Structure formats: C-alpha cells, structure tokens
FIDREN-515840 format. One record per residue (C-alpha): z negated, x, y negated. Coordinates in steps of 0.001 Angstrom, whole numbers, padded with zeros to 6 digits, always signed. Each point is the difference from the previous one (the first is absolute). Example, Ala and Ser with C-alpha at 12.3 -4.5 7.8 and 13.67 -1.06 7.14 Angstrom:
-007800+012300+004500 +000660+001370-003440 
***
This chain:
-000406-023153-034236 +000574-003697-000399 -001681-003010+001476 +001961-002896+001319 +000217-003218-002019 -001482-003077+001645 -000503-003602-000988 -003497-001070-000908 -002033-000296+003198 -000885-003339+001429 -003203+000091+002009 +000312-002085+003133 -002337+001946+002295 -002338+002946-000178 +001317+003557-000142 +000374+001745+003345 +000986+003586+000934 +003576-000900+000943 +001900+002937-001500 +002147+001534+002736 +002856+002468+000398 +003244-001626+001122 +002085+003192+000132 -000103+003600-001175 +002729+002574-000520 +000212+003495-001426 +002597+001025-002561 +000572+003760+000156 +002174+000234-003088 +001458-002065-002846 +000014-003691+000923 +000328-003514-001365 -003471+000077-001496 -000498+003543-001223 +001813+003207-000852 -002403+001805+002327 -001479-000427+003453 -002247-003026+000412 -001752-002265+002474 +001179-003602+000230 -002461-002505+001420 +000774-003701+000178 -003354-001792-000169 -000862-003664+000440 -002920-001329-002048 -000561-003151+002026 -002535-002240-001781 -000681+002857-002442 +003248-000966-001729 -002175-002635-001670 -002762+002415-000998 +000333+002790-002557 -002785+002568-000152 -001829-001866-002792 -000324-003123+002170 -002016+001702+002762 -003701+000525-000687 -001060+003645+000261 +003434+001209+001071 +000515+002510-002809 -003517+001434+000275 +000300+000476+003757 +003401+001631-000353 -001056+002408-002766 -003156+000952+001888 +002151+001206+002902 +002850+001445-002079 -001482+001054-003373 +003054+002115-000780 +001813-003221-000936 -001814+000239-003351 +002469+002788-000883 +003136-002095+000629 +001870-001119-003084 +002403-002459+001664 +002476-001766-002314 -002490+000145-002888 +000591+003740-000197 -003575+001059-000654 -002963+001165+002060 -001803-003020+001375 +003038-002225-000384 +000084-000931+003666 -003673-001016-000007 +000781-002288-002939 +002738-001538+002091 -002497-000531+002826 -002384-001843-002286 +002801-002035-001584 +001472-000819+003380 +002730+001682+002014 +001312-000561+003500 -000886+001722+003239 +003328+001709+000646 -000252+001730-003373 -003603+000984+000730 +000885+001431+003416 +002718+002087-001680 -002551+001608-002339 -002515+000560+002803 +002740+001701+002063 +000665+002412-002849 -003679+000708-000627 -000716+000699+003674 +002726+002634-000041 -001488+001479-003158 -003341+000244+001795 +001822+002011+002657 +001261+002413-002655 +003471-001508-000394 +000952-000576-003614 +002013-003218+000092 +000195-002652-002714 +003234-001973+000374 +000034-003504+001403 +001219-003549-000499 -000488-003376+001646 +002646-002722-000056 +000266-003391+001686 +002396-000447+002918 +002628-002569-001065 -000113-003155+002040 -003334+000850+001671 -002981-001282-002027 -003078+002130+000533 +001936+003058+001166 +000347+003118-002110 +001797+003316+000046 -002694+002621-000517 +001534+003325-001007 -002074+003132-000540 +000546+003744-000087 -001131+002423+002670 +000006+003733+000652 -000403+000040+003779 +001360-003040+001780 -002675-000380+002674 -002701+000155-002646 +001917-002433-002198 +000421-002515+002815 -003656+000316+001005 -001023-000492-003641 +001971-003251-000215 -001532-001359+003207 -003527+001076-001023 +000489-001558-003446 +000746-003385+001561 -003245+000171+002004 -001944+000978-003138 +001429-002923-001975 -000792-002478+002788 -003547+001376+000262 -000440-000379-003755 +001104-003648+000269 -002576-000844+002704 -002132+002798+001524 -001247-002288+002754 +003381-001247+001168 +001627+003443-000292 -002682+002582+000900 +000790+003616-000849 -001907+003259+000528 +001433+001470-003177 -001677+003418+000170 +001050+000641+003584 +003571-001186-000586 +000253+002042-003193 -001090+003124+001877 +002576-000740+002701 +002661-000439-002674 -000955+003268-001710 +000073+001821+003330 +003478-001397+000627 +000993+001285-003430 -001449+003394+000850 +001916+000143+003296 +003311-001201-001326 +000144+000839-003683 +000793+003401-001405 -002771+002492-000548 -000821+001060-003573 +002147+003139+000206 +003140-001808+001145 -000674-002850-002412 -000271+002400-002926 +003390+001519+000850 +001608-003431+000430 -001360-001244-003323 +001381+003077-001740 +003350-000565+001760 +000089-003616-001175 -000716+001088-003569 +003108+002213+000210 +002127-002742+001581 +000188+001929+003273 +000364-002497+002885 -002003+000412+003191 +000081-001308+003558 -002911-000010+002436 +001233+001533+003249 -002933-000844+002270 -003327-001819-000053 -001821+002966-001466 +000753+002416-002839 +003521+001084+000935 +002117-000897-003023 +003517+000679-001249 +000333+000560-003725 +003474-000434-001418 +003130-001167+001779 +002694+001466+002201 +000980+003579-000745 -002715+000265-002674 -002854-001103+002271 -003186+001984+000452 -002717-000875+002495 -003755+000236-000204 -002796-000586+002497 -003144-000233-002059 +000225+003276-001972 +002407+001778+002315 +003576-000057-001256 +003539+000703+001133 -000502+003442-001490 -003217+000795+001835 +000560+002862+002433 -000953-000809+003591 -000885+003662+000461 -002294-000125-003020 -001735-003074+001422 -000567+001858+003286 -001420+002968-001870 -002344-002181-002051 -001124-001766+003171 -000966+003330+001566 -003024+001099-002007 -000101+003430+001629 +003627+000737-000867 -000481-001321-003546 -002994+002266-000529 +001908+003000+001343 +002976-000631-002318 -002160-000490-003066 -002145+003005+000812 +003104+002117+000467 +001111-000993-003501 -003313+001071-001478 -001338-003477-000699 -003724-000729+000425 -000727-001590+003369 -003111-000086+002201 -000332+002271+003028 +001007-001997+003051 +000959+000073+003658 +000918-002526+002704 -001231-000677+003495 +000021-002517+002817 -003412+001026+001355 -003404-001091-001277 -001801+003268+000627 +002890+001952-001462 -000444-002150-003124 -003637+001158-000206 +001082+003640+000295 +002600-000504-002741 -002613-001616-002260 -002341+002949+000467 +002857+002408-000672 +001056-001822-003162 -003563-000533-001151 -001999-003175-000561 +000381-002578-001499 +003359-001047+001497 +002331-002954+000193 +001322-001349+003306 +003044-002289-000103 +003001-001041+002126 +003094+002158-000375 +002278-002993-000538 -002285-002725-001356 +000311-002047-003195 -001981-002264-002350 -003074+002191+000523 -000533-001302+003540 -001874+002413+002243 -000913+002401-002841 -003558+001376+000234 -001235+001914-003052 -002765+002472-000751 -000973+000717+003619 -002954+002390+000016 -000513+001026+003627 +001469+000081+003493 -001320-003433+001004 +001610-001619-003012 +003272+001787+000788 -000074-001289+003596 -000603-003567-001212 +002675+000361-002685 +002450+001390+002561 -000240-003216+002052 +000570-002106-003125 +003022+002046-001075 +001487+000188+003505 -000036-003800+000241 +002319-000182-003038 +002323+002859+000987 +003314-001056+001507 +000629+003410+001541 -003582+000778+000983 -000331+002905-002459 -002922+000374-002397 -000181+002109-003174 -003138+001922-000915 -000045+001267-003577 -002397+001233-002621 -001671-002669-002091 +001056+000199-003626 -002677-001206-002394 +001162-002154-002864 +001446-003335-000968 +002917-001634+001790 +003183-000172-002086 +003446-001324+000880 +002979+001573-001811 +003167-002082+000257 +003164+002094-000306 +003398-001745-000255 +003237+001951-000131 -001905+003254-000441 -001893-001233-003091 -003561-001247-000298 -000087-003774-000448 -003725-000834+000217 -003449+001301+000923 -002862-002144+001294 -003581+000846+000913 -000994-001810+003177 -003596-001109+000451 -001141-001177+003454 -001272-003551+000412 -003644-000144-000948 -002714-002292-001296 -002703+000757-002562 -003531-001204+000732 -001937-002305-002296 -003358+000399+001729 -000051-003548+001404 +003284-000657+001871 +000891+001223+003472 +003118+002048+000659 +001629-003057+001580 -000782-002115-003069 +001342+002714-002275 +003238+000109+002018 +000345-003794-000227 -000576+000208-003741 +002629+002740-000362 +002500-002075+001974 -000427-002876-002446 +001861+002113-002541 +003196-002039-000626 +001969+003245+000130 -000837+000401+003692 +002032-001744+002666 +001313+000165+003553 +001907+003194+000769 +002375+000916-002832 +000356-003474-001505 -002149+000917-003027 -000839+003057-002089 -002983+000865+002206 -000661-000567+003688 -003138-001740+001199 -002659+002353+001313 -000538-000368+003752 -003500+000497+001381 +001258+000925+003469 -001303+002232+002782 +001301+003157-001662 -001720-000928-003257 -003272-000714+001809 +000195+003374+001766 +000543+001757-003330 -002927-001913-001505 -002187+001150+002892 +000868+003621-000764 -001379-000599-003494 -003149-001674+001289 +001174-003514-000823 +001032-003171+001815 +001694-003181-001226 -003444-001489-000563 -001359+002972-001977 -000904-000496-003659 +001247+003007-002002 -001946+001059-003039 +001245-001084-003399 +002891+002193-001058 +000421+001634+003427 +003656+000316+000985 +000555-000708+003702 +003479+000993+001286 +001349-002143+002837 +003020+002073+001061 +000698+003727-000063 +003421-000032-001661 +001262-001505-003239 +002928-001969+001418 +000761-003271-001779 +000594-001717+003345 -003665+000468+000921 -001336-001485-003222 +000029+003104-002212 +000689-000065-003715 +002315+002117-002116 -000289+001498-003492 +003147+001030-001827 -000064+003699-000974 +003709+000501-000745 -000471+001308-003527 -003023+002164+000869 +001449+002276+002689 +000190+003717-000858 +003575+001383-000192 -000782+002562+002711 -001021-002750+002397 +003119-002017-000843 +002216+003000+000685 -001711+000595+003350 +000489-003649+001050 +003676+000006-001004 +000557+003266+001868 -001672-001428+003127 +002365-002985-000018 +003007+002299-000345 -001164+002275+002823 -000477-002903+002418 +003291-001510-001197 -001111-003520-000857 +001692-002021-002744 -003160-002137-000297 -003212+001764+000958 -003710-000719-000210 -001916+003269-000445 -003710-000263+000859 -001946+002429-002163 -003702+000800+000342 -001584+001744-002965 -003147-000285-002142 +001841-000882-003219 +003693-000861-000304 -000015+000912-003673 -000526+003656+000892 +002264+002343+001957 -000845+000374+003673 +000336+003752-000496 -003142-000173-002137 -002156-002702+001617 +001299+000053+003562 +001680-002736+002019 +002870-000454+002424 +002799-002247+001196 -001419-001722+003046 +003012-002126+000928 +003597-000846-000907 +001018-003600+000699 +003430-001497+000533 +000351-003646-001111 -003097+000068-002244 -001386-003329-001169 +000467-000950-003643 -002821-002524-000391 -002586+002486-001260 +002418+000958-002779 +001536-003359-000869 -003354-001843+000126 -002791+002509-000609 -003534-001352-000051 -000609+001959-003192 +002503+001409-002458 +003586-000744-000941 +002543-001071+002649 +002941+002343+000510 +003505-001454+000292 +001001+002250+002850 +002776-002226+001347 +002138+001142-002942 +000433+003610+001174 +000691-001293+003539 +002883-002139-001264 +001158+002850-002249 +000148+002142+003137 +001985-002550+002006 +002127-001375-002833 +000293+002541-002812 +000502-001658-003394 +003573-001223-000348 +000742-000070+003723 +001176-003316+001520 -002049-002032+002444 +002251-003023+000514 +003465-000437+001446 +002341-002518-001684 -000135-003383+001741 +002812-002552-000107 -001104-003391+001364 +002664-002530+000979 -000560-003660+000736 +001942-003260+000023 +001010-002688+002440 +003290+001653+000941 +001493+003443-000513 -003229+001975-000229 +000665+002085+003135 +003526+000980-001016 -001105+000717-003569 -002860+002162+001266 +002357+001970+002220 +002472+000464-002841 -002726+001335-002307 -001240+002358+002705 +003536+001202+000721 +000699+000698-003680 -003241+001926-000509 +000513+001904+003247 +003347+001114-001389 -001813+001168-003128 -001995+002432+002097 -003177-002043+000420 -001953-000277+003244 -000120-003772+000312 -002540-002001+001955 +000999-003637+000466 -001490-003135+001502 +002096-002973+001048 +000067-002827+002505 +001532+002455+002479 -002713+002653-000257 -001111+003101-001841 +002695+002559-000763 -000416+003526-001319 +003213+001435-001446 +001966-002836+001657 -001431+000836+003430 -001861-002914+001559 -003409+001330+001070 -001758-003316+000673 +001906-003007+001349 -001618-003305-001002 -000111-002450-002884 -001401+002448-002538 +000180-002069-003185 -003780-000290-000319 -002753+002047-001667 -000990+002056+003060 +003497+001448+000227 -000031+000771-003726 -003113+002101+000509 +001702+001749+002936 +002797+001132-002315 -002415+001105-002739 -001886+002147+002519 +003101+001852+001186 -000114+003629-001218 +003758+000291-000605 +000572-003154-002020 +000625+000498-003711 +001594-003415-000629 -000983-003335+001554 +001993-003211+000364 -002056-002971+001172 +001481-003259+001208 -002720-002523-000758 -000144-003284+001894 -001796-003230-000828 -002250+000154+003061 -001400+003452-000754 -000875-000962-003578 -001836-003111+001204 -001891+001874+002733 -001027+003245-001685 +001715+000469-003344 +002316+002927-000593 -001941+002811+001658 +000229+002111-003183 -001027-000490-003611 +003279+000205-001923 +003727+000549+000373 +002169+001805-002537 +002938-002363+000510 -000042-003598+001249 +003233-001635+001161 +000230-003760+000562 +003348-001062+001462 -000461-003800+000039 -002397-002770+000966 +001214-002899+002130 -001648-002444+002372 -001136+001819+003140 -003255+000141+001959 -001165-003097-001862 -002796-001895+001679 -001490+003263+001332 -003168+001752-001218 -000712-002597-002656 +003386+000525-001701 +001632-003408-000401 +002295+000427-003004 +002569+002543-001093 -002035+000468-003195 -002994+001116+002070 +002283+002359+001892 +001186+001482-003301 -003619+000483-001087 -000687+002013+003147 +003081+002170-000387 -000836+000661-003653 -002984+002100+001132 +002216+003095+000089 +001037-000714-003600 -003662-000239-001016 -000547+003375+001678 +002450+001741-002362 -001847+002287-002466 +000909+000272-003677 +002135+003029+000816 +001883-001859+002752 +002880-002425+000383 +000745-003367+001561 +003584-000549+001178 +000441-003782-000079 +002814-002373+000912 +000939-001754-003246 +002042-002578+001933 -003100-001390+001752 -002219-002177-002255 -003166+000714+002013 +000622+003743-000123 +000696-000144-003744 -003459-001449-000558 -001569+003059+001607 +000721+001993-003158 -003266-001379-001363 -001898+001770+002789 +001468+003440-000743 -001961+002508-002074 +002894+002448+000042 +003663-000360-000928 +002351-002512+001582 +003453+000934+001294 +002156-003070+000584 +002830-000242+002487 +002445-002860-000166 +003302-000974+001629 +000554-002762-002533 +003254-000105-001933 +000155+000451-003782 -000645-003286-001774 -002440-001309+002599 -003621-000810-000850 -001232+002761+002293 +002237+002605-001593 -001056-001170-003468 -003635+000411+001039 +000617+003648+000953 +002169+000806-003021 -002704-001311-002332 -002420+002537+001487 +002567+002779-000217 +000199-000604-003735 -003673+000973-000106 +000663+003250+001823 -000594-001360+003514 +001409+001260+003296 +002322-001781+002413 +002406+000404+002901 +003052-002213-000463 +003474-000740+001363 +003058+000670-002119 +003555-001121+000705 +002630+002715-000585 +003668+000455+000730 -000938+002049+003057 -002410-002632+001229 -003633-000925-000212 -002478+002776-000738 -003708+000477-000415 -001252+001282-003355 -003415+001180-001173 -000847-001345-003443 -002612+001432-002349 +000053-001917-003238 +003550+000234-001358 +000812+002963+002226 +001917-000878+003198 +000490+002569+002749 +002533-000706+002800 -001461+000619+003437 +002536-000951+002696 +002470-002687+001064 -001459-002481+002443 +002913+000364+002435 -000876+003713+000401 -003429-000888+001390 +000421-000308+003817 -002854-002513+000326 +001919-002547-002074 +003087+000011+002285 +002400+000160-002919 -002207-002246-002125 -000031-002839+002533 -003736+000353+000748 -001295-001241-003340 -003618+000247+001090 +000478+003713+000649 +001522+000355-003454 -003288-001408-001320 -002008+002261+002307 +001964+003042-001170 -000676-000927-003633 -003726-000358+000664 -000066+003332+001837 +001916+001688-002823 -002534-001345-002503 -002936+001275+002072 +001536+003453+000442 +000856+000126-003716 -003631-000758-000892 -001117+002675+002459 +001948+002683-001845 +002958+000416+002357 +003111+001371-001770 +002920-002411-000289 +002226+002094+002234 -002658-000085+002761 -000300-003791-000319 +003757-000339+000154 +000282+002340+002990 -002852-001745+001790 +001539-003454-000308 +003413+001254+001077 -001402+001765+003060 -002327-002810+001116 +001971-001432+002907 -001155-003311+001536 -000066+001457+003497 -002716-000080+002577 -001234+003445-000938 -000808-000651-003656 -000475-003765-000027 -000652-001435+003473 +000425-003736+000237 +001270-000421-003553 +003676-000991+000001 +001001+002612+002591 +003682-000278+000908 +001455+000546+003459 +003651-000638+000906 +000165-001959+003255 +003425-000708+001485 +001595-000122-003429 -002611-002287-001554 -002358+001157-002723 -003560-000581+001194 -002931+000257-002404 -003582+000220+001245 -002574-001114-002562 -003635-001075-000258 +000565-003114-002161 -002775-002383+001050 -000610-002449-002848 +002192-002472-001929 +000651+002366-002914 +000856+002849+002371 +002387-002190+002024 +001691-001169-003189 +000534+003600-001141 +001346+000947+003433 +002267-003051+000028 +001421+000862-003423 +000706+003507+001239 +001865-001336+003044 +002111-002226-002239 +000735+002881-002373 +000790+002369+002840 +002266-002520+001695 +001838-000457-003299 +000498+003772-000261 +001404+000184+003528 +001991-003224+000304 +003167-001374-001415 +000466-003433-001508 +001783-001339+003067 -002180+001723+002578 -003692+000205-000921 -002253+001634+002625 -002650-002024+001776 -003564+000254-001247 -002457+000047+002886 -003767+000141-000440 -003147+000308+002080 -003167-001214-001723 -003599-000772+000860 -003248-000844-001757 -003539+001293+000436 -002208-002586+001639 -002848+000303-002507 +002104-001404-002872 -000278-003611-001123 +002267-002544+001730 +002083-000730-003082 +000380+003715-000787 +001490+000454+003467 +002318-002977-000518 +001031+001431-003375 +001058+003213+001720 +002297-002063+002228 +001405-001949-002959 +000933+003201-001818 +001467+001734+003050 +002256-002957+000818 +001781+000351-003355 +001139+003574+000649 +001115+000198+003642 +002728-001484+002181 -002093+000632+003107 -003799+000043-000217 -002093+001140+002972 -003686-000876-000294 -002529+002258+001758 -003775+000435+000064 -002301+002973-000588 -001668+001652+002966 -003371-000810-001591 -000036-003797-000371 -003125+000173-002225 -001779-002882+001689 +002961-002375-000007 +001260-001501+003274 +003138+001633+001357 +003110-001538-001500 -001722-001693-002926 +001008+002408-002790 +003617+000023+001286 -000030-003803+000019 -001149-000086-003632 +002731+002451-001054 +002602-002135+001753 -001372-003153-001641 +000496+001542-003425 +003489+001268+000875 +001148-003373+001383 -001448-001831-002984 +001992+001990-002568 +003139+000147+002182 +000112-003797+000237 -000890-000522-003652 +002558+002479-001339 +002662-000285+002672 -000251+003648+001065 +002189+001219+002877 -002693+002051+001664 -000461+000262+003761 -003677+000247+000999 -001248+001845+003094 -003543+000310+001321 -001070+003088+001945 -003736+000787-000395 +000201+003480+001554 +000977+002458-002739 +002048+002340+002180 +001892-002887+001592 +000569-001578-003410 +001620+003222-001225 +002198+000180+003100 +001057-003590-000583 +000966+000766-003602 +001949+003097+001008 +001804-002002+002653 +001189-002424-002679 +001332+002815-002230 +003618+001023-000236 +001355+003235-001535 -000386-000154-003758 -002879-002512+000045 -003306+000590-001800 -003184-000394+002057 -003489+000015-001535 -002939+000409+002385 -003249-000877-001784 -002396+001259+002642 -003672+000720+000573 +000138+002934+002448 +002786+002025-001586 -000492+003096+002180 +000528-002040+003177 +003042-001705-001501 +001562+003332-000959 -000470+001221+003552 +001562-003213+001271 +003079+000602-002118 +000711+003055+002129 +001136-002419+002712 +002923-000921-002228 +000881+003479-001196 -000648+003422+001464 +000419+001916-003197 -000483-000705-003684 +003100-000853-002004 +000364+001588-003440 -000513-002310-002932 +002444-000460-002843 -000552+002208-003008 -001815-002767-001826 -002486-000564+002808 -002868+001839+001580 -000057+002316+002967 -000262-001301+003530 -002926+000399+002308 +000674+001818+003262 -003402-000355+001627 -002814-002045-001521 -002574+001890+002060 +000713+003114-002075 -001439-001681-003078 
***
C-alpha cells in the first residue's frame, strides 16, 4: 500500500472534517488499478489537503483508539507498525481512509490487505482510493464508514460519531451479506488452488470453476449432494429407522403430532427422554433429559413450535458428551466435542455480569463473524436458569458451572474442542457407515457417548442425528485444540487432483476489428470441436447461436458465459466502457488480443487522449498469466508498448512489408525464438504464415479467406491474422485454423453488420458498422480496392457511401470522420444515429458535412454530398444513386433494420462471387 505524495502543507485555516466521497465504483475483476477485484473511491480532502495526520492535535490517538488493529498494518515500510509510524510522521487523509477501510473488513472476518491511494490528475485535493474487498456491499460500507471515522478523528465535535453502534451495524451487515465460515473456508481453499468462483446470489450459493467444469455449493451442500439424502437426513424418524436397520447404535424413538400421545411414548420408551422437532435444525426446539410427563408436555410445545410439519420426535435420552463427526466423501474429516454455552461462578458476580464478561472475549462476535458467537441472555436462557434455581441476578458459587442453553450448538454461544485424533476406530467406522447409509457426500454425525476414545460397544452411546450441510466453524476454528483443514477434502471431492476448473479464455479488444476477430476465433475453435461461449457487441452466443441480444461486451456478460454449463472455451470481446465501469468480470485470460488503438470515445469517462485509451485496453494484457499469450499488433505503436504489461509470451501479427521498421521489429524478436503471424508474398499470391523463431509455417492465402473479399478488405486480413494467432496459442491444429478462416463467411449469420454483402440491382452493397474515423478509413480503402478489382481503366464503378457519427464524440472527431469519408467516395450520404446522445437533431450530420466540404474544397475532390438524417432513407437514397457494377458502402447504426430494408430492393439473395462471402436471405433468422 502506498500513500500519495503531496507538497508540504501550508496552514491557512484550522483543520475541519471535510473528507468526502465524490464517487464510488466496484471492480469485479482485473482492472486499471489491480489484477483482482477492488473498490474505487474518489475522495475529496477539502481543507484537509493542507493537513497531514501529524499536523492535527490528537488525531492519531483518537483514530487508534477506535481502530487499534491499524497497529498491525505495515504499509509501504513493510513491517508491523509501519502505518502507525506514517501516521506520526504525517500522511494524508485519503491514504488513512484506505487503511481504515481494509481494517474494518478485517474486523468483519475478511482477510484483505491490498490498497493504494493516488492523486487525481488535474484535481488538487482529490484522490483515487483503491482497496480490496471480499463482498462488495461490505467493501462499499467499509469505505463509507472509514470516511466518517477519519472525519470524527479530525474533529469529534464537528463530526460526531457513535462508533460502537455504527461498528455493530457494520458487523451485522457483514454477517448478513458476507459468507459464513463454512463457505468462506471452501472459497479460501479454492483460491489457494487457483479455482475461480462466482457468487450466484446474496447468500452462500456459489459456483466454483467455470463453464463445463463448474461445481456449485450452498454452504456445505454441493452439486454432488443427493436431494434424496437431504430429505432423509431432514426426517429424523426415517434416519433413525435406516440406521437401526443397518445395526448402528441409535436411541429408541417414535413420532407424534399429539401432546398426550407424546407422554405415552415417553412412558413406553422410559424416562429420561428427549423431545425435538422432526425437521428442525441448529438445536432449536430440542428439549433434553425430560424426567416426567409434565416436562414432556412442556417440551412438546417447544418442539412443535420449531417443527415445519407439526411432527415431534420422542426418543430415549442418551447420557454422555456431545460429539460432532464430520464425514466428507465417505471418510472422517474431523471430530469436535461441543460444550453448551455456560458461565462459571466466582462467588461475587451475577450470572448477567458473568455473561457480559464472557462476551468481552475478543473471539466472540455477532453471529458467525468470529470464532465464537456472543452468548445471549434471552427468555429461553432465563427459563433454563429458573429450572436450575437461578436467575440472571443470581450469584453462583465459585467454580459452579451454570449452563445457559441445553445444546452445544456454536450458534447459541457454545464452544468446541477438537477431538479428531482421539476418536476410537470403532466410532469412526460407525460415523462413516452412517453417512454412507443416508447417502450424504458431506455429513455431520451427532454422537452422544461418555468417552469418544472408547468404543460405543463398550461404554454405550448412540447416533442421535445426521445433518446435511453441517457447519465447519467448530472444526476450522475450535475453541480448544488444533484446527482441521476440512475444506481440502471438499475440494478434492469436487475437483479431484489434476482435474481442470477453468475454461480457456480469449479476450479481444481494440478500437476496430474486435467483434470480427472474436467471431473468427470462436468459429475456428467451434470447428475444432469446442463448445464456445462468446460475448460481443451483438450479444451472448453459445456455439454461434445468439442466446442474449444486447451489447454484451462488458463484465456481466462475461460472467454469463462462464456460468454456462456447456461452455468449454470462452471468447470475450472487451470494450472500453466495461473496463472503466467494472473491470473485466474475471481474474485472468489465457490469451489477450489487441487489434489496434485509435482515437475513439475520447472526451468520455475521463479518457481524453489515445494514450489513456491504450492504457485502458492494456488491462486484458495485464490479465495474461505467465502461462498465457498476448497477440499484439506490431504495426500499431501503442499496441507494441503493451508488451511491457504482459507476463506471458507475446505473439506479434504484422502486415508490414519486409524492410519496413515494423517488420524489422518483429524479425528481431523471431531471432530470439519469438512467435509471429506475418504476410508473405508468393507467386500464387499473398499468404499468411505462422513464424516460430526461424521456423515458418504456411497457413493460407489471403484471397481464400471469404472475409477479405479477395484480399481487398485489408482490415479483415489483419483480423484474420489476429484470430489465427489467438487460435494457435489456444492449441488449435493448423488445419483447423486454416479451415476455420476459409469457412468464415462475412454473411449475416456469422458476422452480422460486419461487411455483409448483398447484391442489389447489379450493384455490390456492403453493410458495415464503421463508426469512427479509423473505421471509415478502412472501409473507404476497401471500397477503393474492391472498385479496382471490378472496374476497368476506362470505366471505373462509382463509389457510394453512407456515413454517420455518434453524437457523444467530440466535434472535431466528427468533422474528421467527414474529412476521411470525402476522400473515398464519389457520392457521400450523411445520416444520423437513432440515438442522438444529447445532441440536437441535425447537429452531428452538420459537423460531418463541414469536415467533408472542408477537405473537398482544399483538395479539389469531386465528391457529391447529400444529407439525409434518417438512416433508412439515407440508404434508399444511396441505392437510388447506384448503377449496376457500382460499389455501395452503408456504414450504419441499426444494421438489422437496414438489412430488412434491403429486401425492398431484392426479393432473394444473390450468390456472391467465389472470393466473397455468402449472402443473407433473412436477417431475422440470425
């Protein structure tokens, strides 16, 4: 963790509690600030920008009194107490709030340590406060609470704070929203094995692993837990009958719905007895050691109140200690002795005072947030005290143990003693057999016997209950004895050693070409036999079938793919906006592909330069592990620089000719054994080759790839090279890569809205999504190349274009789009998007036309300009200008509507030439 650097303070006025949160966002995966999920608060120090901690009298003492755990923080000094040294030497409030946020989460049982605070460029007094979290609601609450704590420490009078009450509220929030100890233990073991996980609801429902390898848990129930076994365990009468039938020791028992029948059963079984609900849990409604009919009647009412089905169990009372055997996968994992909550008299203190003293134990907390639960002196406890001749105000004799609850459950304040290595082999065998008979993969066997070290066949005892979804806290955090690492056998059960938990992830980003490249990669891997899940700006597709139609290039859609049970290979199109909002949505990608970085979306979301845009897009390169690859465009200087962010191996792709600086850059790395995808000129034409050091492997000629239209679409040549590199890194055989590229047709089925060709009245019409200057330039070059392929020297076809700009781009970026378009077309129709993005109608079209007229006049271009804001009408206008043999490029926003509109000009699809893609017959079928 690092503090921000500030100039020496100048004191103009007294310190005031002016720290405030300007904005807060949650990163759910790798992001600009961290490889892992993190909270990002922007805080404003106000006048505190002039006051480090050392300049405010009493600040450090007040802060440490409230949050003493800060003494353990090392900070940048790297040693215990380092942060406190920083406080005394002087550090700034954003940095302090970061540390308090982390410590509050640690108080809630969340082990988080990572954080950093950096100034916001151009905004004096504002800071980016980044800190780790485990559960996002707890993390956000911790950041907000930390700001209040810091302000209170600055001036308690001006910023009053009931710290104890707010801390309790915070801990209760953590208890409600954070994972319980059992789930947390499994998740921590999963993280230690590099098994990813996704929280599926607000409670303990969690997916471990990804796609086809995923397993689910809910607390300690797993994907392999039998529903029938859970039903059996929940029916205590049925469980007893099954165990008894197998010859295992169980108490005599019977069930009833009637109070007087319960008395008759107790007399038949013989006193003392136990009365409990048939389908209860956590010891609620269990009445032990009932000695007569009146006690049975009273116990019946207590048990009935906790029974969901209105059935009560009456069984013989087994004398002995309460033990919990935990059996996982048919093998004993741990044994704990459970001792009910109690206090021990000192001869002077009342029961209430003894309870308060016990609750001061730092190991006790609210609910499950600490090793032990606070003891509650409630009505049930008072009633039990009365049975023993005590009240909360009684003063027990010195050494007298006074139990407060009947059962040893941890949730009622009980303690646990680890007995794993003391259990007799006979008792272990009985517990394991009980779990197998009920059919549970994870079972809690409640054993009552005088001494667990001796066989129940010699000293007596019985299995009193079999529990599905048993809690782990008594074993992972025993009050006495060694903790047992029981999450390990759970993960061994779900993911046997050597079995995979992750699916390969290919992430694709760039200003242009990322959608087509993503689709090409998915198509190649689909042809290799993989079940591919893909996100793109068009939606989520599973095996090339669109299952969700929306812009799905963000982190939420990535998680949708990783949750799908059929996916064994994922291709993620990653957009700038999703990275800024939430990060990647996953922790790492095996392959990162960056097609290019050009000016687009500048002036939005705090991104004002193309260098900042490149920094954002490089997040996917940072998310590549040491075993992974980054496929980078060597022809783009900003993309080349991303090699410094990659921990894995870089695969370069370049269209540069031999002798160029870009080609020399790649060849230098090949001499060192590097990898690259290059173009090679041969007698048969241009072809793509895969280079590994000095070894060159021909892949395919560019004119055989339908998406390139005979090599005319140079941007699709680049996209095909990037896709080939990604598939190569992912282990696809060369013949599958070759076949995938040759079968990827740029039609509306495989690549909607990306250079789809339709023949209309003899003219070649291309529908594309080009929407920024670089995209329009690439489209314009294609039109020129295609026209050259089709035309003759004395009769060149007309080049007709429809273009438009998004209204949220900067004015000069919109003009630049017009300048570029004017250079490539004979007729240019300017339209507007349906969503004007807060611009007045007609304004973005006017700016495009301004740019087009400017360059036409300056360069003497013979371009005819047309304005038609409505997209459909603009396309009709362009088609009306076209003659047979002309080339028409429609750069549109709503490509599905445009494709439907083209049906007005043709009633059936015309076949494409052999060097082009297939035609679309009905865009609705996509």
